[in-house]
mmCIF file of the N, C-alpha and C atoms, coordinates in Angstrom:
data_MODEL
# 
_entry.id   MODEL 
# 
loop_
_atom_site.group_PDB 
_atom_site.id 
_atom_site.type_symbol 
_atom_site.label_atom_id 
_atom_site.label_alt_id 
_atom_site.label_comp_id 
_atom_site.label_asym_id 
_atom_site.label_entity_id 
_atom_site.label_seq_id 
_atom_site.pdbx_PDB_ins_code 
_atom_site.Cartn_x 
_atom_site.Cartn_y 
_atom_site.Cartn_z 
_atom_site.occupancy 
_atom_site.B_iso_or_equiv 
_atom_site.pdbx_formal_charge 
_atom_site.auth_seq_id 
_atom_site.auth_comp_id 
_atom_site.auth_asym_id 
_atom_site.auth_atom_id 
_atom_site.pdbx_PDB_model_num 
ATOM 1   N N  . MET A 1 1  ? 56.578  -99.650 191.241 1.00 0.00 ? 1  MET A N  1 
ATOM 2   C CA . MET A 1 1  ? 57.241  -98.824 190.257 1.00 0.00 ? 1  MET A CA 1 
ATOM 3   C C  . MET A 1 1  ? 57.583  -97.441 190.835 1.00 0.00 ? 1  MET A C  1 
ATOM 4   N N  . LEU A 1 2  ? 56.664  -96.842 191.572 1.00 0.00 ? 2  LEU A N  1 
ATOM 5   C CA . LEU A 1 2  ? 56.900  -95.537 192.182 1.00 0.00 ? 2  LEU A CA 1 
ATOM 6   C C  . LEU A 1 2  ? 58.036  -95.605 193.198 1.00 0.00 ? 2  LEU A C  1 
ATOM 7   N N  . LYS A 1 3  ? 58.156  -96.753 193.857 1.00 0.00 ? 3  LYS A N  1 
ATOM 8   C CA . LYS A 1 3  ? 59.234  -96.912 194.831 1.00 0.00 ? 3  LYS A CA 1 
ATOM 9   C C  . LYS A 1 3  ? 60.600  -96.817 194.151 1.00 0.00 ? 3  LYS A C  1 
ATOM 10  N N  . ARG A 1 4  ? 60.662  -97.211 192.909 1.00 0.00 ? 4  ARG A N  1 
ATOM 11  C CA . ARG A 1 4  ? 61.914  -97.135 192.155 1.00 0.00 ? 4  ARG A CA 1 
ATOM 12  C C  . ARG A 1 4  ? 62.147  -95.727 191.593 1.00 0.00 ? 4  ARG A C  1 
ATOM 13  N N  . VAL A 1 5  ? 61.061  -95.084 191.215 1.00 0.00 ? 5  VAL A N  1 
ATOM 14  C CA . VAL A 1 5  ? 61.168  -93.782 190.561 1.00 0.00 ? 5  VAL A CA 1 
ATOM 15  C C  . VAL A 1 5  ? 61.453  -92.660 191.569 1.00 0.00 ? 5  VAL A C  1 
ATOM 16  N N  . ASP A 1 6  ? 60.864  -92.717 192.739 1.00 0.00 ? 6  ASP A N  1 
ATOM 17  C CA . ASP A 1 6  ? 61.047  -91.646 193.730 1.00 0.00 ? 6  ASP A CA 1 
ATOM 18  C C  . ASP A 1 6  ? 62.513  -91.426 194.099 1.00 0.00 ? 6  ASP A C  1 
ATOM 19  N N  . PRO A 1 7  ? 63.294  -92.443 194.399 1.00 0.00 ? 7  PRO A N  1 
ATOM 20  C CA . PRO A 1 7  ? 64.710  -92.195 194.703 1.00 0.00 ? 7  PRO A CA 1 
ATOM 21  C C  . PRO A 1 7  ? 65.463  -91.589 193.508 1.00 0.00 ? 7  PRO A C  1 
ATOM 22  N N  . LEU A 1 8  ? 65.065  -92.005 192.306 1.00 0.00 ? 8  LEU A N  1 
ATOM 23  C CA . LEU A 1 8  ? 65.705  -91.453 191.116 1.00 0.00 ? 8  LEU A CA 1 
ATOM 24  C C  . LEU A 1 8  ? 65.334  -89.981 190.937 1.00 0.00 ? 8  LEU A C  1 
ATOM 25  N N  . ARG A 1 9  ? 64.101  -89.629 191.232 1.00 0.00 ? 9  ARG A N  1 
ATOM 26  C CA . ARG A 1 9  ? 63.680  -88.224 191.157 1.00 0.00 ? 9  ARG A CA 1 
ATOM 27  C C  . ARG A 1 9  ? 64.452  -87.382 192.169 1.00 0.00 ? 9  ARG A C  1 
ATOM 28  N N  . LYS A 1 10 ? 64.554  -87.931 193.385 1.00 0.00 ? 10 LYS A N  1 
ATOM 29  C CA . LYS A 1 10 ? 65.310  -87.224 194.417 1.00 0.00 ? 10 LYS A CA 1 
ATOM 30  C C  . LYS A 1 10 ? 66.768  -87.053 193.988 1.00 0.00 ? 10 LYS A C  1 
ATOM 31  N N  . GLU A 1 11 ? 67.361  -88.100 193.445 1.00 0.00 ? 11 GLU A N  1 
ATOM 32  C CA . GLU A 1 11 ? 68.748  -88.015 192.980 1.00 0.00 ? 11 GLU A CA 1 
ATOM 33  C C  . GLU A 1 11 ? 68.876  -86.996 191.847 1.00 0.00 ? 11 GLU A C  1 
ATOM 34  N N  . LEU A 1 12 ? 67.885  -86.982 190.942 1.00 0.00 ? 12 LEU A N  1 
ATOM 35  C CA . LEU A 1 12 ? 67.898  -86.012 189.846 1.00 0.00 ? 12 LEU A CA 1 
ATOM 36  C C  . LEU A 1 12 ? 67.819  -84.595 190.401 1.00 0.00 ? 12 LEU A C  1 
ATOM 37  N N  . LYS A 1 13 ? 66.940  -84.383 191.367 1.00 0.00 ? 13 LYS A N  1 
ATOM 38  C CA . LYS A 1 13 ? 66.799  -83.060 191.984 1.00 0.00 ? 13 LYS A CA 1 
ATOM 39  C C  . LYS A 1 13 ? 68.109  -82.648 192.656 1.00 0.00 ? 13 LYS A C  1 
ATOM 40  N N  . ASP A 1 14 ? 68.732  -83.574 193.379 1.00 0.00 ? 14 ASP A N  1 
ATOM 41  C CA . ASP A 1 14 ? 70.016  -83.287 194.022 1.00 0.00 ? 14 ASP A CA 1 
ATOM 42  C C  . ASP A 1 14 ? 71.077  -82.926 192.980 1.00 0.00 ? 14 ASP A C  1 
ATOM 43  N N  . LEU A 1 15 ? 71.116  -83.680 191.906 1.00 0.00 ? 15 LEU A N  1 
ATOM 44  C CA . LEU A 1 15 ? 72.090  -83.416 190.848 1.00 0.00 ? 15 LEU A CA 1 
ATOM 45  C C  . LEU A 1 15 ? 71.837  -82.066 190.182 1.00 0.00 ? 15 LEU A C  1 
ATOM 46  N N  . GLU A 1 16 ? 70.570  -81.731 189.976 1.00 0.00 ? 16 GLU A N  1 
ATOM 47  C CA . GLU A 1 16 ? 70.247  -80.434 189.392 1.00 0.00 ? 16 GLU A CA 1 
ATOM 48  C C  . GLU A 1 16 ? 70.671  -79.295 190.319 1.00 0.00 ? 16 GLU A C  1 
ATOM 49  N N  . THR A 1 17 ? 70.461  -79.483 191.622 1.00 0.00 ? 17 THR A N  1 
ATOM 50  C CA . THR A 1 17 ? 70.877  -78.474 192.608 1.00 0.00 ? 17 THR A CA 1 
ATOM 51  C C  . THR A 1 17 ? 72.391  -78.320 192.600 1.00 0.00 ? 17 THR A C  1 
ATOM 52  N N  . LYS A 1 18 ? 73.095  -79.447 192.601 1.00 0.00 ? 18 LYS A N  1 
ATOM 53  C CA . LYS A 1 18 ? 74.555  -79.398 192.557 1.00 0.00 ? 18 LYS A CA 1 
ATOM 54  C C  . LYS A 1 18 ? 75.041  -78.764 191.260 1.00 0.00 ? 18 LYS A C  1 
ATOM 55  N N  . ALA A 1 19 ? 74.382  -79.064 190.161 1.00 0.00 ? 19 ALA A N  1 
ATOM 56  C CA . ALA A 1 19 ? 74.768  -78.487 188.871 1.00 0.00 ? 19 ALA A CA 1 
ATOM 57  C C  . ALA A 1 19 ? 74.595  -76.975 188.894 1.00 0.00 ? 19 ALA A C  1 
ATOM 58  N N  . GLU A 1 20 ? 73.511  -76.497 189.489 1.00 0.00 ? 20 GLU A N  1 
ATOM 59  C CA . GLU A 1 20 ? 73.273  -75.051 189.593 1.00 0.00 ? 20 GLU A CA 1 
ATOM 60  C C  . GLU A 1 20 ? 74.336  -74.397 190.474 1.00 0.00 ? 20 GLU A C  1 
ATOM 61  N N  . ASP A 1 21 ? 74.641  -75.049 191.611 1.00 0.00 ? 21 ASP A N  1 
ATOM 62  C CA . ASP A 1 21 ? 75.697  -74.521 192.492 1.00 0.00 ? 21 ASP A CA 1 
ATOM 63  C C  . ASP A 1 21 ? 77.029  -74.454 191.751 1.00 0.00 ? 21 ASP A C  1 
ATOM 64  N N  . THR A 1 22 ? 77.351  -75.501 191.027 1.00 0.00 ? 22 THR A N  1 
ATOM 65  C CA . THR A 1 22 ? 78.601  -75.551 190.272 1.00 0.00 ? 22 THR A CA 1 
ATOM 66  C C  . THR A 1 22 ? 78.624  -74.483 189.192 1.00 0.00 ? 22 THR A C  1 
ATOM 67  N N  . ARG A 1 23 ? 77.490  -74.272 188.530 1.00 0.00 ? 23 ARG A N  1 
ATOM 68  C CA . ARG A 1 23 ? 77.409  -73.238 187.502 1.00 0.00 ? 23 ARG A CA 1 
ATOM 69  C C  . ARG A 1 23 ? 77.647  -71.858 188.110 1.00 0.00 ? 23 ARG A C  1 
ATOM 70  N N  . GLN A 1 24 ? 77.030  -71.595 189.265 1.00 0.00 ? 24 GLN A N  1 
ATOM 71  C CA . GLN A 1 24 ? 77.215  -70.304 189.929 1.00 0.00 ? 24 GLN A CA 1 
ATOM 72  C C  . GLN A 1 24 ? 78.671  -70.107 190.352 1.00 0.00 ? 24 GLN A C  1 
ATOM 73  N N  . LYS A 1 25 ? 79.274  -71.148 190.892 1.00 0.00 ? 25 LYS A N  1 
ATOM 74  C CA . LYS A 1 25 ? 80.681  -71.055 191.284 1.00 0.00 ? 25 LYS A CA 1 
ATOM 75  C C  . LYS A 1 25 ? 81.553  -70.825 190.054 1.00 0.00 ? 25 LYS A C  1 
ATOM 76  N N  . GLY A 1 26 ? 81.221  -71.484 188.965 1.00 0.00 ? 26 GLY A N  1 
ATOM 77  C CA . GLY A 1 26 ? 81.959  -71.290 187.718 1.00 0.00 ? 26 GLY A CA 1 
ATOM 78  C C  . GLY A 1 26 ? 81.868  -69.852 187.241 1.00 0.00 ? 26 GLY A C  1 
ATOM 79  N N  . GLU A 1 27 ? 80.684  -69.264 187.332 1.00 0.00 ? 27 GLU A N  1 
ATOM 80  C CA . GLU A 1 27 ? 80.507  -67.862 186.946 1.00 0.00 ? 27 GLU A CA 1 
ATOM 81  C C  . GLU A 1 27 ? 81.322  -66.938 187.846 1.00 0.00 ? 27 GLU A C  1 
ATOM 82  N N  . GLU A 1 28 ? 81.329  -67.235 189.158 1.00 0.00 ? 28 GLU A N  1 
ATOM 83  C CA . GLU A 1 28 ? 82.112  -66.429 190.091 1.00 0.00 ? 28 GLU A CA 1 
ATOM 84  C C  . GLU A 1 28 ? 83.598  -66.521 189.762 1.00 0.00 ? 28 GLU A C  1 
ATOM 85  N N  . ILE A 1 29 ? 84.056  -67.731 189.485 1.00 0.00 ? 29 ILE A N  1 
ATOM 86  C CA . ILE A 1 29 ? 85.471  -67.929 189.158 1.00 0.00 ? 29 ILE A CA 1 
ATOM 87  C C  . ILE A 1 29 ? 85.815  -67.223 187.852 1.00 0.00 ? 29 ILE A C  1 
ATOM 88  N N  . THR A 1 30 ? 84.919  -67.298 186.878 1.00 0.00 ? 30 THR A N  1 
ATOM 89  C CA . THR A 1 30 ? 85.143  -66.613 185.605 1.00 0.00 ? 30 THR A CA 1 
ATOM 90  C C  . THR A 1 30 ? 85.244  -65.104 185.819 1.00 0.00 ? 30 THR A C  1 
ATOM 91  N N  . LYS A 1 31 ? 84.405  -64.575 186.701 1.00 0.00 ? 31 LYS A N  1 
ATOM 92  C CA . LYS A 1 31 ? 84.441  -63.145 187.016 1.00 0.00 ? 31 LYS A CA 1 
ATOM 93  C C  . LYS A 1 31 ? 85.762  -62.785 187.697 1.00 0.00 ? 31 LYS A C  1 
ATOM 94  N N  . ILE A 1 32 ? 86.197  -63.610 188.633 1.00 0.00 ? 32 ILE A N  1 
ATOM 95  C CA . ILE A 1 32 ? 87.460  -63.360 189.328 1.00 0.00 ? 32 ILE A CA 1 
ATOM 96  C C  . ILE A 1 32 ? 88.620  -63.396 188.335 1.00 0.00 ? 32 ILE A C  1 
ATOM 97  N N  . ILE A 1 33 ? 88.597  -64.361 187.429 1.00 0.00 ? 33 ILE A N  1 
ATOM 98  C CA . ILE A 1 33 ? 89.651  -64.468 186.418 1.00 0.00 ? 33 ILE A CA 1 
ATOM 99  C C  . ILE A 1 33 ? 89.684  -63.208 185.554 1.00 0.00 ? 33 ILE A C  1 
ATOM 100 N N  . ALA A 1 34 ? 88.517  -62.721 185.158 1.00 0.00 ? 34 ALA A N  1 
ATOM 101 C CA . ALA A 1 34 ? 88.457  -61.502 184.342 1.00 0.00 ? 34 ALA A CA 1 
ATOM 102 C C  . ALA A 1 34 ? 89.031  -60.309 185.108 1.00 0.00 ? 34 ALA A C  1 
ATOM 103 N N  . GLU A 1 35 ? 88.704  -60.216 186.405 1.00 0.00 ? 35 GLU A N  1 
ATOM 104 C CA . GLU A 1 35 ? 89.241  -59.119 187.218 1.00 0.00 ? 35 GLU A CA 1 
ATOM 105 C C  . GLU A 1 35 ? 90.763  -59.223 187.335 1.00 0.00 ? 35 GLU A C  1 
ATOM 106 N N  . LEU A 1 36 ? 91.250  -60.445 187.538 1.00 0.00 ? 36 LEU A N  1 
ATOM 107 C CA . LEU A 1 36 ? 92.699  -60.641 187.635 1.00 0.00 ? 36 LEU A CA 1 
ATOM 108 C C  . LEU A 1 36 ? 93.396  -60.300 186.327 1.00 0.00 ? 36 LEU A C  1 
ATOM 109 N N  . GLU A 1 37 ? 92.800  -60.694 185.212 1.00 0.00 ? 37 GLU A N  1 
ATOM 110 C CA . GLU A 1 37 ? 93.389  -60.369 183.907 1.00 0.00 ? 37 GLU A CA 1 
ATOM 111 C C  . GLU A 1 37 ? 93.432  -58.861 183.691 1.00 0.00 ? 37 GLU A C  1 
ATOM 112 N N  . ALA A 1 38 ? 92.373  -58.171 184.127 1.00 0.00 ? 38 ALA A N  1 
ATOM 113 C CA . ALA A 1 38 ? 92.354  -56.702 184.007 1.00 0.00 ? 38 ALA A CA 1 
ATOM 114 C C  . ALA A 1 38 ? 93.439  -56.082 184.883 1.00 0.00 ? 38 ALA A C  1 
ATOM 115 N N  . SER A 1 39 ? 93.608  -56.612 186.084 1.00 0.00 ? 39 SER A N  1 
ATOM 116 C CA . SER A 1 39 ? 94.654  -56.108 186.977 1.00 0.00 ? 39 SER A CA 1 
ATOM 117 C C  . SER A 1 39 ? 96.033  -56.335 186.374 1.00 0.00 ? 39 SER A C  1 
ATOM 118 N N  . ILE A 1 40 ? 96.239  -57.508 185.807 1.00 0.00 ? 40 ILE A N  1 
ATOM 119 C CA . ILE A 1 40 ? 97.529  -57.821 185.185 1.00 0.00 ? 40 ILE A CA 1 
ATOM 120 C C  . ILE A 1 40 ? 97.806  -56.854 184.039 1.00 0.00 ? 40 ILE A C  1 
ATOM 121 N N  . ALA A 1 41 ? 96.794  -56.595 183.230 1.00 0.00 ? 41 ALA A N  1 
ATOM 122 C CA . ALA A 1 41 ? 96.970  -55.662 182.109 1.00 0.00 ? 41 ALA A CA 1 
ATOM 123 C C  . ALA A 1 41 ? 97.327  -54.269 182.625 1.00 0.00 ? 41 ALA A C  1 
ATOM 124 N N  . LYS A 1 42 ? 96.664  -53.849 183.697 1.00 0.00 ? 42 LYS A N  1 
ATOM 125 C CA . LYS A 1 42 ? 96.942  -52.536 184.293 1.00 0.00 ? 42 LYS A CA 1 
ATOM 126 C C  . LYS A 1 42 ? 98.372  -52.488 184.816 1.00 0.00 ? 42 LYS A C  1 
ATOM 127 N N  . TYR A 1 43 ? 98.788  -53.546 185.517 1.00 0.00 ? 43 TYR A N  1 
ATOM 128 C CA . TYR A 1 43 ? 100.150 -53.577 186.056 1.00 0.00 ? 43 TYR A CA 1 
ATOM 129 C C  . TYR A 1 43 ? 101.196 -53.610 184.943 1.00 0.00 ? 43 TYR A C  1 
ATOM 130 N N  . LYS A 1 44 ? 100.884 -54.290 183.843 1.00 0.00 ? 44 LYS A N  1 
ATOM 131 C CA . LYS A 1 44 ? 101.811 -54.301 182.702 1.00 0.00 ? 44 LYS A CA 1 
ATOM 132 C C  . LYS A 1 44 ? 101.995 -52.892 182.157 1.00 0.00 ? 44 LYS A C  1 
ATOM 133 N N  . GLU A 1 45 ? 100.901 -52.151 182.040 1.00 0.00 ? 45 GLU A N  1 
ATOM 134 C CA . GLU A 1 45 ? 100.983 -50.767 181.548 1.00 0.00 ? 45 GLU A CA 1 
ATOM 135 C C  . GLU A 1 45 ? 101.802 -49.902 182.504 1.00 0.00 ? 45 GLU A C  1 
ATOM 136 N N  . GLU A 1 46 ? 101.531 -50.048 183.806 1.00 0.00 ? 46 GLU A N  1 
ATOM 137 C CA . GLU A 1 46 ? 102.267 -49.265 184.794 1.00 0.00 ? 46 GLU A CA 1 
ATOM 138 C C  . GLU A 1 46 ? 103.751 -49.628 184.766 1.00 0.00 ? 46 GLU A C  1 
ATOM 139 N N  . TYR A 1 47 ? 104.051 -50.906 184.630 1.00 0.00 ? 47 TYR A N  1 
ATOM 140 C CA . TYR A 1 47 ? 105.441 -51.361 184.573 1.00 0.00 ? 47 TYR A CA 1 
ATOM 141 C C  . TYR A 1 47 ? 106.141 -50.773 183.349 1.00 0.00 ? 47 TYR A C  1 
ATOM 142 N N  . ALA A 1 48 ? 105.453 -50.788 182.222 1.00 0.00 ? 48 ALA A N  1 
ATOM 143 C CA . ALA A 1 48 ? 106.034 -50.213 181.000 1.00 0.00 ? 48 ALA A CA 1 
ATOM 144 C C  . ALA A 1 48 ? 106.324 -48.731 181.191 1.00 0.00 ? 48 ALA A C  1 
ATOM 145 N N  . MET A 1 49 ? 105.428 -48.024 181.867 1.00 0.00 ? 49 MET A N  1 
ATOM 146 C CA . MET A 1 49 ? 105.648 -46.603 182.125 1.00 0.00 ? 49 MET A CA 1 
ATOM 147 C C  . MET A 1 49 ? 106.844 -46.390 183.048 1.00 0.00 ? 49 MET A C  1 
ATOM 148 N N  . VAL A 1 50 ? 106.957 -47.227 184.062 1.00 0.00 ? 50 VAL A N  1 
ATOM 149 C CA . VAL A 1 50 ? 108.084 -47.109 184.998 1.00 0.00 ? 50 VAL A CA 1 
ATOM 150 C C  . VAL A 1 50 ? 109.401 -47.371 184.270 1.00 0.00 ? 50 VAL A C  1 
ATOM 151 N N  . ILE A 1 51 ? 109.417 -48.387 183.427 1.00 0.00 ? 51 ILE A N  1 
ATOM 152 C CA . ILE A 1 51 ? 110.624 -48.707 182.656 1.00 0.00 ? 51 ILE A CA 1 
ATOM 153 C C  . ILE A 1 51 ? 110.974 -47.537 181.734 1.00 0.00 ? 51 ILE A C  1 
ATOM 154 N N  . SER A 1 52 ? 109.966 -46.967 181.108 1.00 0.00 ? 52 SER A N  1 
ATOM 155 C CA . SER A 1 52 ? 110.190 -45.816 180.235 1.00 0.00 ? 52 SER A CA 1 
ATOM 156 C C  . SER A 1 52 ? 110.745 -44.640 181.030 1.00 0.00 ? 52 SER A C  1 
ATOM 157 N N  . ASP A 1 53 ? 110.158 -44.383 182.201 1.00 0.00 ? 53 ASP A N  1 
ATOM 158 C CA . ASP A 1 53 ? 110.647 -43.303 183.059 1.00 0.00 ? 53 ASP A CA 1 
ATOM 159 C C  . ASP A 1 53 ? 112.088 -43.558 183.485 1.00 0.00 ? 53 ASP A C  1 
ATOM 160 N N  . ALA A 1 54 ? 112.393 -44.812 183.806 1.00 0.00 ? 54 ALA A N  1 
ATOM 161 C CA . ALA A 1 54 ? 113.759 -45.151 184.219 1.00 0.00 ? 54 ALA A CA 1 
ATOM 162 C C  . ALA A 1 54 ? 114.737 -44.890 183.081 1.00 0.00 ? 54 ALA A C  1 
ATOM 163 N N  . SER A 1 55 ? 114.320 -45.188 181.874 1.00 0.00 ? 55 SER A N  1 
ATOM 164 C CA . SER A 1 55 ? 115.179 -44.938 180.712 1.00 0.00 ? 55 SER A CA 1 
ATOM 165 C C  . SER A 1 55 ? 115.435 -43.443 180.544 1.00 0.00 ? 55 SER A C  1 
ATOM 166 N N  . VAL A 1 56 ? 114.402 -42.655 180.710 1.00 0.00 ? 56 VAL A N  1 
ATOM 167 C CA . VAL A 1 56 ? 114.546 -41.195 180.612 1.00 0.00 ? 56 VAL A CA 1 
ATOM 168 C C  . VAL A 1 56 ? 115.477 -40.694 181.717 1.00 0.00 ? 56 VAL A C  1 
ATOM 169 N N  . ILE A 1 57 ? 115.307 -41.210 182.911 1.00 0.00 ? 57 ILE A N  1 
ATOM 170 C CA . ILE A 1 57 ? 116.151 -40.791 184.036 1.00 0.00 ? 57 ILE A CA 1 
ATOM 171 C C  . ILE A 1 57 ? 117.613 -41.163 183.768 1.00 0.00 ? 57 ILE A C  1 
ATOM 172 N N  . LYS A 1 58 ? 117.837 -42.358 183.233 1.00 0.00 ? 58 LYS A N  1 
ATOM 173 C CA . LYS A 1 58 ? 119.210 -42.768 182.905 1.00 0.00 ? 58 LYS A CA 1 
ATOM 174 C C  . LYS A 1 58 ? 119.823 -41.832 181.870 1.00 0.00 ? 58 LYS A C  1 
ATOM 175 N N  . ASN A 1 59 ? 119.046 -41.475 180.868 1.00 0.00 ? 59 ASN A N  1 
ATOM 176 C CA . ASN A 1 59 ? 119.553 -40.549 179.848 1.00 0.00 ? 59 ASN A CA 1 
ATOM 177 C C  . ASN A 1 59 ? 119.859 -39.183 180.452 1.00 0.00 ? 59 ASN A C  1 
ATOM 178 N N  . ASP A 1 60 ? 118.956 -38.702 181.310 1.00 0.00 ? 60 ASP A N  1 
ATOM 179 C CA . ASP A 1 60 ? 119.179 -37.419 181.985 1.00 0.00 ? 60 ASP A CA 1 
ATOM 180 C C  . ASP A 1 60 ? 120.429 -37.484 182.853 1.00 0.00 ? 60 ASP A C  1 
ATOM 181 N N  . LEU A 1 61 ? 120.594 -38.573 183.568 1.00 0.00 ? 61 LEU A N  1 
ATOM 182 C CA . LEU A 1 61 ? 121.765 -38.746 184.425 1.00 0.00 ? 61 LEU A CA 1 
ATOM 183 C C  . LEU A 1 61 ? 123.043 -38.727 183.598 1.00 0.00 ? 61 LEU A C  1 
ATOM 184 N N  . SER A 1 62 ? 123.014 -39.393 182.470 1.00 0.00 ? 62 SER A N  1 
ATOM 185 C CA . SER A 1 62 ? 124.179 -39.410 181.586 1.00 0.00 ? 62 SER A CA 1 
ATOM 186 C C  . SER A 1 62 ? 124.507 -37.997 181.112 1.00 0.00 ? 62 SER A C  1 
ATOM 187 N N  . THR A 1 63 ? 123.492 -37.250 180.733 1.00 0.00 ? 63 THR A N  1 
ATOM 188 C CA . THR A 1 63 ? 123.689 -35.866 180.284 1.00 0.00 ? 63 THR A CA 1 
ATOM 189 C C  . THR A 1 63 ? 124.268 -35.020 181.413 1.00 0.00 ? 63 THR A C  1 
ATOM 190 N N  . VAL A 1 64 ? 123.727 -35.168 182.601 1.00 0.00 ? 64 VAL A N  1 
ATOM 191 C CA . VAL A 1 64 ? 124.212 -34.394 183.750 1.00 0.00 ? 64 VAL A CA 1 
ATOM 192 C C  . VAL A 1 64 ? 125.652 -34.774 184.064 1.00 0.00 ? 64 VAL A C  1 
ATOM 193 N N  . GLU A 1 65 ? 125.960 -36.075 184.015 1.00 0.00 ? 65 GLU A N  1 
ATOM 194 C CA . GLU A 1 65 ? 127.335 -36.508 184.277 1.00 0.00 ? 65 GLU A CA 1 
ATOM 195 C C  . GLU A 1 65 ? 128.308 -35.886 183.270 1.00 0.00 ? 65 GLU A C  1 
ATOM 196 N N  . LYS A 1 66 ? 127.909 -35.825 182.020 1.00 0.00 ? 66 LYS A N  1 
ATOM 197 C CA . LYS A 1 66 ? 128.765 -35.219 180.994 1.00 0.00 ? 66 LYS A CA 1 
ATOM 198 C C  . LYS A 1 66 ? 128.969 -33.736 181.270 1.00 0.00 ? 66 LYS A C  1 
ATOM 199 N N  . LYS A 1 67 ? 127.885 -33.052 181.657 1.00 0.00 ? 67 LYS A N  1 
ATOM 200 C CA . LYS A 1 67 ? 127.988 -31.618 181.944 1.00 0.00 ? 67 LYS A CA 1 
ATOM 201 C C  . LYS A 1 67 ? 128.860 -31.370 183.165 1.00 0.00 ? 67 LYS A C  1 
ATOM 202 N N  . VAL A 1 68 ? 128.690 -32.201 184.195 1.00 0.00 ? 68 VAL A N  1 
ATOM 203 C CA . VAL A 1 68 ? 129.502 -32.048 185.403 1.00 0.00 ? 68 VAL A CA 1 
ATOM 204 C C  . VAL A 1 68 ? 130.966 -32.296 185.073 1.00 0.00 ? 68 VAL A C  1 
ATOM 205 N N  . SER A 1 69 ? 131.226 -33.317 184.282 1.00 0.00 ? 69 SER A N  1 
ATOM 206 C CA . SER A 1 69 ? 132.605 -33.623 183.890 1.00 0.00 ? 69 SER A CA 1 
ATOM 207 C C  . SER A 1 69 ? 133.221 -32.459 183.110 1.00 0.00 ? 69 SER A C  1 
ATOM 208 N N  . SER A 1 70 ? 132.459 -31.925 182.174 1.00 0.00 ? 70 SER A N  1 
ATOM 209 C CA . SER A 1 70 ? 132.950 -30.774 181.398 1.00 0.00 ? 70 SER A CA 1 
ATOM 210 C C  . SER A 1 70 ? 133.193 -29.577 182.303 1.00 0.00 ? 70 SER A C  1 
ATOM 211 N N  . SER A 1 71 ? 132.284 -29.331 183.221 1.00 0.00 ? 71 SER A N  1 
ATOM 212 C CA . SER A 1 71 ? 132.436 -28.208 184.152 1.00 0.00 ? 71 SER A CA 1 
ATOM 213 C C  . SER A 1 71 ? 133.661 -28.407 185.033 1.00 0.00 ? 71 SER A C  1 
ATOM 214 N N  . PHE A 1 72 ? 133.860 -29.625 185.475 1.00 0.00 ? 72 PHE A N  1 
ATOM 215 C CA . PHE A 1 72 ? 135.021 -29.929 186.305 1.00 0.00 ? 72 PHE A CA 1 
ATOM 216 C C  . PHE A 1 72 ? 136.311 -29.650 185.545 1.00 0.00 ? 72 PHE A C  1 
ATOM 217 N N  . VAL A 1 73 ? 136.340 -30.059 184.294 1.00 0.00 ? 73 VAL A N  1 
ATOM 218 C CA . VAL A 1 73 ? 137.520 -29.815 183.461 1.00 0.00 ? 73 VAL A CA 1 
ATOM 219 C C  . VAL A 1 73 ? 137.740 -28.309 183.308 1.00 0.00 ? 73 VAL A C  1 
ATOM 220 N N  . CYS A 1 74 ? 136.674 -27.584 183.058 1.00 0.00 ? 74 CYS A N  1 
ATOM 221 C CA . CYS A 1 74 ? 136.793 -26.126 182.895 1.00 0.00 ? 74 CYS A CA 1 
ATOM 222 C C  . CYS A 1 74 ? 137.302 -25.463 184.172 1.00 0.00 ? 74 CYS A C  1 
ATOM 223 N N  . VAL A 1 75 ? 136.752 -25.864 185.305 1.00 0.00 ? 75 VAL A N  1 
ATOM 224 C CA . VAL A 1 75 ? 137.170 -25.291 186.585 1.00 0.00 ? 75 VAL A CA 1 
ATOM 225 C C  . VAL A 1 75 ? 138.625 -25.639 186.849 1.00 0.00 ? 75 VAL A C  1 
ATOM 226 N N  . THR A 1 76 ? 139.006 -26.851 186.569 1.00 0.00 ? 76 THR A N  1 
ATOM 227 C CA . THR A 1 76 ? 140.392 -27.270 186.776 1.00 0.00 ? 76 THR A CA 1 
ATOM 228 C C  . THR A 1 76 ? 141.331 -26.475 185.880 1.00 0.00 ? 76 THR A C  1 
ATOM 229 N N  . LEU A 1 77 ? 140.959 -26.289 184.633 1.00 0.00 ? 77 LEU A N  1 
ATOM 230 C CA . LEU A 1 77 ? 141.792 -25.510 183.707 1.00 0.00 ? 77 LEU A CA 1 
ATOM 231 C C  . LEU A 1 77 ? 141.907 -24.065 184.167 1.00 0.00 ? 77 LEU A C  1 
ATOM 232 N N  . ARG A 1 78 ? 140.850 -23.481 184.688 1.00 0.00 ? 78 ARG A N  1 
ATOM 233 C CA . ARG A 1 78 ? 140.909 -22.093 185.190 1.00 0.00 ? 78 ARG A CA 1 
ATOM 234 C C  . ARG A 1 78 ? 141.829 -21.991 186.386 1.00 0.00 ? 78 ARG A C  1 
ATOM 235 N N  . ARG A 1 79 ? 141.752 -22.976 187.236 1.00 0.00 ? 79 ARG A N  1 
ATOM 236 C CA . ARG A 1 79 ? 142.627 -22.939 188.425 1.00 0.00 ? 79 ARG A CA 1 
ATOM 237 C C  . ARG A 1 79 ? 144.093 -23.060 188.003 1.00 0.00 ? 79 ARG A C  1 
ATOM 238 N N  . VAL A 1 80 ? 144.338 -23.973 187.063 1.00 0.00 ? 80 VAL A N  1 
ATOM 239 C CA . VAL A 1 80 ? 145.702 -24.164 186.596 1.00 0.00 ? 80 VAL A CA 1 
ATOM 240 C C  . VAL A 1 80 ? 146.197 -22.887 185.915 1.00 0.00 ? 80 VAL A C  1 
ATOM 241 N N  . SER A 1 81 ? 145.374 -22.277 185.077 1.00 0.00 ? 81 SER A N  1 
ATOM 242 C CA . SER A 1 81 ? 145.803 -21.073 184.364 1.00 0.00 ? 81 SER A CA 1 
ATOM 243 C C  . SER A 1 81 ? 145.940 -19.888 185.316 1.00 0.00 ? 81 SER A C  1 
ATOM 244 N N  . SER A 1 82 ? 145.164 -19.850 186.387 1.00 0.00 ? 82 SER A N  1 
ATOM 245 C CA . SER A 1 82 ? 145.286 -18.733 187.342 1.00 0.00 ? 82 SER A CA 1 
ATOM 246 C C  . SER A 1 82 ? 146.546 -18.870 188.182 1.00 0.00 ? 82 SER A C  1 
ATOM 247 N N  . LEU A 1 83 ? 147.064 -20.082 188.304 1.00 0.00 ? 83 LEU A N  1 
ATOM 248 C CA . LEU A 1 83 ? 148.306 -20.288 189.048 1.00 0.00 ? 83 LEU A CA 1 
ATOM 249 C C  . LEU A 1 83 ? 149.509 -19.808 188.253 1.00 0.00 ? 83 LEU A C  1 
ATOM 250 N N  . HIS A 1 84 ? 149.383 -19.737 186.983 1.00 0.00 ? 84 HIS A N  1 
ATOM 251 C CA . HIS A 1 84 ? 150.527 -19.317 186.142 1.00 0.00 ? 84 HIS A CA 1 
ATOM 252 C C  . HIS A 1 84 ? 150.527 -17.879 185.896 1.00 0.00 ? 84 HIS A C  1 
# 
């Protein structure tokens, strides 16, 4: 009877060891996933800020273009009027 039980005990011990190793690896993977999710959230926030900044820059550029255009018109009108 012991001859039958000993291999089963050894197999049980091996399975328990493998189960513990698998559990530890699972915990490590879960930790890595959490870190990656945190990084993704951080990058999403940074991306949103960059997009917001780009929008502000586009608006500023539009304003500057309008001012430059108006200034150009004014300078052109002064030159034309000074010629007359």
